[in-house]
FIVEX-22238 format. One record per residue: residue number from 0; chain; x, z, y of N, C-alpha, C in turn. Coordinates in Angstrom, 3 decimals. Each point is the difference from the previous one (the first is absolute). Layout:
BEGIN
+-------+------+----------+----------+----------+----------+----------+----------+----------+----------+----------+
: milum : pagu :      n_x :      n_z :      n_y :     ca_x :     ca_z :     ca_y :      c_x :      c_z :      c_y :
+-------+------+----------+----------+----------+----------+----------+----------+----------+----------+----------+
:   NUM :    A :        X :        Z :        Y :        X :        Z :        Y :        X :        Z :        Y :
...
+-------+------+----------+----------+----------+----------+----------+----------+----------+----------+----------+
end
This chain:
BEGIN
+-------+------+----------+----------+----------+----------+----------+----------+----------+----------+----------+
: milum : pagu :      n_x :      n_z :      n_y :     ca_x :     ca_z :     ca_y :      c_x :      c_z :      c_y :
+-------+------+----------+----------+----------+----------+----------+----------+----------+----------+----------+
:     0 :    A :   14.575 :   -5.894 :    3.390 :   -0.776 :   -1.197 :    0.318 :   -1.298 :    0.013 :   -0.705 :
:     1 :    A :   -1.085 :   -0.125 :    0.694 :   -1.291 :   -0.070 :   -0.666 :   -0.362 :   -1.344 :   -0.509 :
:     2 :    A :   -0.724 :   -0.073 :   -1.137 :   -0.458 :   -1.161 :   -0.504 :   -1.319 :   -0.412 :    0.678 :
:     3 :    A :   -0.551 :   -1.217 :   -0.149 :   -1.185 :   -0.305 :    0.548 :   -1.157 :    0.865 :   -0.397 :
:     4 :    A :   -0.057 :    0.334 :   -1.322 :   -1.046 :    0.776 :   -0.470 :   -0.004 :    1.535 :    0.501 :
:     5 :    A :    1.184 :    0.436 :    0.156 :    0.248 :    1.322 :    0.572 :   -0.455 :    0.077 :    1.452 :
:     6 :    A :    0.383 :   -1.076 :    0.735 :   -0.405 :   -0.167 :    1.424 :   -1.441 :   -0.140 :    0.064 :
:     7 :    A :   -0.660 :   -0.721 :   -0.791 :   -1.522 :   -0.174 :   -0.107 :   -0.638 :    1.306 :   -0.166 :
:     8 :    A :    0.499 :    0.746 :   -0.926 :   -0.644 :    1.372 :   -0.373 :    0.202 :    0.906 :    1.226 :
:     9 :    A :    1.138 :    0.017 :    0.598 :    0.242 :    0.856 :    1.220 :   -0.946 :   -0.391 :    1.119 :
:    10 :    A :   -0.196 :   -1.351 :    0.208 :   -0.764 :   -0.368 :    1.093 :   -1.432 :    0.485 :   -0.233 :
:    11 :    A :   -0.529 :   -0.091 :   -1.206 :   -1.345 :    0.538 :   -0.286 :   -0.118 :    1.427 :    0.191 :
:    12 :    A :    0.988 :    0.810 :   -0.410 :    0.023 :    1.496 :    0.248 :    0.013 :    0.246 :    1.509 :
:    13 :    A :    0.830 :   -0.679 :    0.707 :    0.149 :    0.252 :    1.477 :   -1.186 :   -0.435 :    0.771 :
:    14 :    A :   -0.824 :   -0.807 :   -0.418 :   -1.165 :   -0.522 :    0.769 :   -0.868 :    1.106 :    0.566 :
:    15 :    A :   -0.146 :    1.132 :   -0.653 :   -0.867 :    1.061 :    0.451 :    0.789 :    1.025 :    0.756 :
:    16 :    A :    1.265 :   -0.139 :    0.144 :    0.798 :    0.981 :    0.773 :   -0.207 :   -0.102 :    1.464 :
:    17 :    A :    0.051 :    1.087 :    0.688 :   -0.021 :   -0.021 :    1.478 :    1.480 :    0.085 :    0.330 :
:    18 :    A :    0.452 :   -0.549 :    1.199 :    1.397 :    0.044 :    0.468 :    0.400 :    1.484 :    0.156 :
:    19 :    A :    1.051 :    0.448 :   -0.539 :    0.538 :    1.333 :    0.113 :    1.010 :    0.215 :    1.158 :
:    20 :    A :    0.577 :   -1.172 :    0.456 :    1.011 :    0.008 :    1.070 :   -0.302 :   -1.202 :    0.934 :
:    21 :    A :    0.415 :    0.245 :    1.233 :   -0.069 :   -1.123 :    0.965 :    1.370 :   -0.230 :    0.679 :
:    22 :    A :    0.245 :   -1.200 :    0.325 :    1.197 :   -0.368 :    0.741 :   -0.510 :   -0.577 :    1.371 :
:    23 :    A :    0.427 :    0.735 :    1.042 :   -0.337 :   -0.210 :    1.352 :    1.077 :   -0.676 :    0.702 :
:    24 :    A :   -0.165 :    0.223 :    1.373 :    0.972 :   -0.618 :    0.917 :    1.387 :    0.479 :   -0.176 :
:    25 :    A :    0.161 :    1.235 :   -0.486 :    1.318 :    0.573 :   -0.272 :    0.733 :   -0.642 :   -1.184 :
:    26 :    A :   -0.700 :   -0.770 :   -0.795 :    0.613 :   -0.724 :   -1.093 :    0.217 :    0.878 :   -1.233 :
:    27 :    A :    0.869 :   -0.271 :   -0.821 :    0.274 :    0.829 :   -1.215 :    1.066 :    0.915 :    0.250 :
:    28 :    A :   -0.309 :    1.277 :   -0.265 :    0.998 :    1.126 :    0.322 :    0.530 :    0.414 :   -1.392 :
:    29 :    A :    1.111 :    0.746 :    0.035 :    0.554 :    0.649 :   -1.186 :   -0.914 :    1.035 :   -0.484 :
:    30 :    A :   -0.531 :    0.814 :    0.883 :   -0.969 :    1.049 :   -0.309 :   -1.240 :   -0.552 :   -0.674 :
:    31 :    A :   -0.498 :   -1.144 :    0.460 :   -1.224 :   -0.624 :   -0.671 :    0.483 :   -0.491 :   -1.377 :
:    32 :    A :    0.984 :   -0.600 :   -0.157 :    0.454 :   -0.444 :   -1.312 :    0.269 :    1.138 :   -0.991 :
:    33 :    A :    0.437 :    1.146 :    0.471 :    0.061 :    1.195 :   -0.851 :   -1.371 :    0.537 :   -0.478 :
:    34 :    A :   -0.918 :   -0.088 :    1.010 :   -1.433 :    0.477 :   -0.286 :   -0.614 :   -0.997 :   -1.089 :
:    35 :    A :    0.219 :   -1.246 :    0.293 :   -0.441 :   -1.073 :   -1.064 :    0.664 :    0.141 :   -1.385 :
:    36 :    A :    1.182 :    0.368 :    0.060 :    0.726 :    0.191 :   -1.276 :   -0.523 :    1.243 :   -0.813 :
:    37 :    A :   -0.352 :    1.027 :    0.771 :   -0.668 :    1.201 :   -0.704 :   -1.311 :   -0.434 :   -0.542 :
:    38 :    A :   -0.790 :   -0.731 :    0.819 :   -1.322 :   -0.373 :   -0.387 :    0.038 :   -0.878 :   -1.221 :
:    39 :    A :    1.075 :   -0.910 :   -0.125 :    0.117 :   -0.912 :   -1.115 :    0.370 :    0.846 :   -1.249 :
:    40 :    A :    0.712 :    1.004 :    0.233 :    0.407 :    0.898 :   -1.133 :   -1.164 :    0.675 :   -0.696 :
:    41 :    A :   -0.902 :    0.269 :    0.798 :   -1.270 :    0.647 :   -0.425 :   -1.041 :   -0.954 :   -0.515 :
:    42 :    A :   -0.172 :   -1.109 :    0.757 :   -1.144 :   -0.869 :   -0.240 :    0.449 :   -1.333 :   -0.573 :
:    43 :    A :    1.193 :   -0.523 :    0.134 :    0.568 :   -1.198 :   -0.464 :   -0.338 :   -1.245 :    0.788 :
:    44 :    A :   -1.162 :    0.050 :    0.646 :   -0.605 :   -1.159 :    0.714 :   -0.467 :    0.570 :    1.420 :
:    45 :    A :    0.441 :   -0.817 :    1.018 :   -0.399 :    0.393 :    1.359 :   -0.464 :   -1.259 :    0.795 :
:    46 :    A :   -0.982 :    0.180 :    0.836 :   -0.454 :   -1.064 :    0.867 :    0.333 :    0.389 :    1.402 :
:    47 :    A :    0.622 :   -0.966 :    0.696 :    0.460 :    0.275 :    1.384 :   -0.697 :   -0.977 :    0.924 :
:    48 :    A :   -0.362 :    0.457 :    1.214 :   -0.611 :   -0.856 :    0.915 :    0.964 :   -0.187 :    1.252 :
:    49 :    A :    0.242 :   -1.214 :    0.414 :    0.936 :   -0.333 :    1.138 :   -1.047 :   -0.240 :    1.243 :
:    50 :    A :    0.154 :    0.756 :    0.991 :   -0.861 :   -0.009 :    1.095 :    0.248 :   -1.232 :    0.931 :
:    51 :    A :   -0.938 :   -0.473 :    0.866 :    0.160 :   -1.125 :    0.713 :    1.210 :    0.110 :    1.054 :
:    52 :    A :    0.197 :    1.237 :    0.459 :    0.990 :    0.250 :    1.028 :    1.423 :    0.111 :   -0.618 :
:    53 :    A :    0.179 :   -0.167 :   -1.344 :    1.256 :    0.086 :   -0.602 :    0.918 :   -1.195 :    0.319 :
:    54 :    A :    1.267 :    0.111 :    0.092 :    0.870 :   -1.068 :    0.187 :    0.247 :   -0.744 :   -1.348 :
:    55 :    A :   -0.494 :    0.621 :   -1.191 :    0.241 :   -0.568 :   -1.302 :   -1.271 :   -0.847 :   -0.389 :
:    56 :    A :    0.189 :   -0.940 :   -0.906 :   -1.167 :   -0.552 :   -0.709 :   -0.145 :    0.893 :   -1.229 :
:    57 :    A :   -1.166 :   -0.014 :   -0.664 :   -0.164 :    0.590 :   -1.268 :    1.026 :   -0.154 :   -1.019 :
:    58 :    A :    0.319 :   -1.357 :   -0.116 :    1.041 :   -0.387 :   -0.979 :    1.394 :    0.687 :    0.310 :
:    59 :    A :    0.390 :   -0.088 :    1.230 :    1.304 :    0.580 :    0.354 :    0.001 :    1.440 :   -0.193 :
:    60 :    A :   -1.085 :    0.720 :    0.385 :    0.025 :    1.448 :   -0.210 :   -0.017 :    0.328 :   -1.411 :
:    61 :    A :   -0.684 :   -0.659 :   -0.856 :   -0.152 :    0.210 :   -1.423 :    1.434 :   -0.171 :   -0.659 :
:    62 :    A :    0.624 :   -1.122 :    0.419 :    1.309 :   -0.252 :   -0.626 :    1.059 :    1.098 :    0.406 :
:    63 :    A :   -0.049 :    0.375 :    1.321 :    0.901 :    1.107 :    0.395 :   -0.272 :    1.298 :   -0.574 :
:    64 :    A :   -1.222 :    0.325 :   -0.116 :   -0.375 :    1.329 :   -0.732 :    0.276 :   -0.038 :   -1.490 :
:    65 :    A :   -0.145 :   -1.166 :   -0.628 :    0.344 :   -0.160 :   -1.392 :    1.434 :    0.221 :   -0.258 :
:    66 :    A :    0.856 :   -0.592 :    0.816 :    1.406 :    0.207 :   -0.192 :    0.492 :    1.438 :    0.324 :
:    67 :    A :   -0.693 :    0.733 :    1.040 :    0.390 :    1.254 :    0.306 :   -0.501 :    1.103 :   -1.128 :
:    68 :    A :   -1.025 :   -0.384 :   -0.724 :   -0.620 :    0.922 :   -0.991 :    0.191 :   -0.463 :   -1.456 :
:    69 :    A :    0.803 :   -1.073 :   -0.181 :    0.275 :   -0.587 :   -1.289 :   -1.333 :   -0.297 :   -0.800 :
:    70 :    A :   -0.882 :   -0.475 :    0.778 :   -1.303 :   -0.436 :   -0.479 :   -0.166 :   -1.563 :   -0.098 :
:    71 :    A :   -1.090 :   -0.508 :   -0.486 :   -0.239 :   -1.422 :   -0.026 :   -1.177 :   -0.205 :    0.665 :
:    72 :    A :   -0.048 :   -1.228 :    0.745 :   -1.261 :   -0.330 :    0.791 :   -0.888 :   -0.677 :   -1.043 :
:    73 :    A :   -1.254 :    0.507 :   -0.102 :   -0.930 :   -0.616 :   -0.890 :   -0.763 :   -1.138 :    0.651 :
:    74 :    A :   -0.481 :    0.287 :    1.202 :   -0.725 :   -1.052 :    0.702 :   -0.029 :    0.255 :    1.433 :
:    75 :    A :   -0.122 :   -0.996 :    0.847 :   -0.115 :    0.067 :    1.428 :   -1.223 :   -0.759 :    0.390 :
:    76 :    A :   -1.018 :    0.608 :    0.567 :   -1.114 :   -0.786 :    0.374 :   -0.394 :    0.497 :    1.461 :
:    77 :    A :    0.063 :   -0.990 :    0.982 :   -0.341 :    0.292 :    1.311 :    0.911 :    1.053 :    0.661 :
:    78 :    A :   -0.548 :    1.127 :    0.316 :    0.872 :    1.045 :    0.603 :    0.271 :    1.213 :   -1.019 :
:    79 :    A :   -0.337 :   -0.248 :   -1.245 :    0.128 :    1.096 :   -1.041 :    0.950 :   -0.501 :   -1.065 :
:    80 :    A :    0.852 :    1.089 :   -0.520 :    0.949 :   -0.443 :   -1.109 :   -0.101 :    1.174 :   -1.011 :
:    81 :    A :    0.290 :   -0.261 :   -1.256 :   -0.030 :    0.851 :   -1.064 :    1.531 :    0.012 :   -0.596 :
:    82 :    A :    0.481 :    1.298 :   -0.202 :    1.243 :    0.199 :   -0.519 :   -0.156 :    0.772 :   -1.393 :
:    83 :    A :    0.873 :   -0.317 :   -0.917 :   -0.038 :    0.679 :   -1.344 :    1.360 :    0.403 :   -0.405 :
:    84 :    A :    0.075 :    1.228 :   -0.527 :    1.258 :    0.487 :   -0.541 :   -0.477 :    0.962 :   -1.216 :
:    85 :    A :    0.487 :   -0.442 :   -1.210 :   -0.374 :    0.854 :   -1.209 :    0.619 :    1.328 :    0.021 :
:    86 :    A :   -0.707 :    0.980 :   -0.552 :    0.549 :    1.301 :   -0.200 :   -0.028 :    0.248 :   -1.461 :
:    87 :    A :    1.238 :   -0.135 :   -0.734 :    0.163 :    0.186 :   -1.375 :   -0.484 :    1.317 :   -0.553 :
:    88 :    A :    0.214 :    1.097 :    0.821 :   -0.286 :    1.340 :   -0.475 :   -1.487 :    0.318 :   -0.005 :
:    89 :    A :   -0.755 :   -0.592 :    1.044 :   -1.375 :    0.484 :    0.101 :   -0.753 :   -1.371 :    0.473 :
:    90 :    A :   -0.192 :   -0.937 :   -0.950 :   -0.693 :   -1.349 :    0.427 :   -1.482 :    0.316 :    0.360 :
:    91 :    A :   -0.360 :   -0.581 :    1.118 :   -1.447 :    0.092 :    0.404 :   -0.586 :   -1.441 :   -0.142 :
:    92 :    A :    0.629 :   -1.059 :    0.377 :   -0.498 :   -1.260 :   -0.128 :    0.731 :   -0.806 :   -1.024 :
:    93 :    A :    1.318 :    0.226 :   -0.064 :    0.824 :   -0.793 :   -0.859 :   -0.153 :    0.237 :   -1.528 :
:    94 :    A :   -0.830 :    0.950 :   -0.382 :   -0.219 :    0.307 :   -1.431 :   -0.830 :   -1.202 :   -0.619 :
:    95 :    A :   -0.691 :   -0.707 :    0.840 :   -0.762 :   -1.132 :   -0.564 :    0.686 :   -1.386 :    0.238 :
:    96 :    A :    1.269 :    0.057 :    0.434 :    0.796 :   -1.287 :    0.163 :    0.604 :   -0.371 :   -1.219 :
+-------+------+----------+----------+----------+----------+----------+----------+----------+----------+----------+
end
């Protein structure tokens, strides 16, 4: 569980990130979740964009992807969401938490 200070720090770091993944009309797939999981292992923080033609809202997609990848939802704004999962072996972002 992230504290408000940790969440605030992660929001500031993620502000300059471009979305690395998109959720479209196909919704959230297992393969997509695996790709996001690998990305989180390397980067710890990922921004996801939910397209207008998706059957999910950004909040729904973020929560489902977070549960599939054992990550935490940092923030959901509009059609974008940010997920975080710390990597204890090779911290990229979490070293400053």
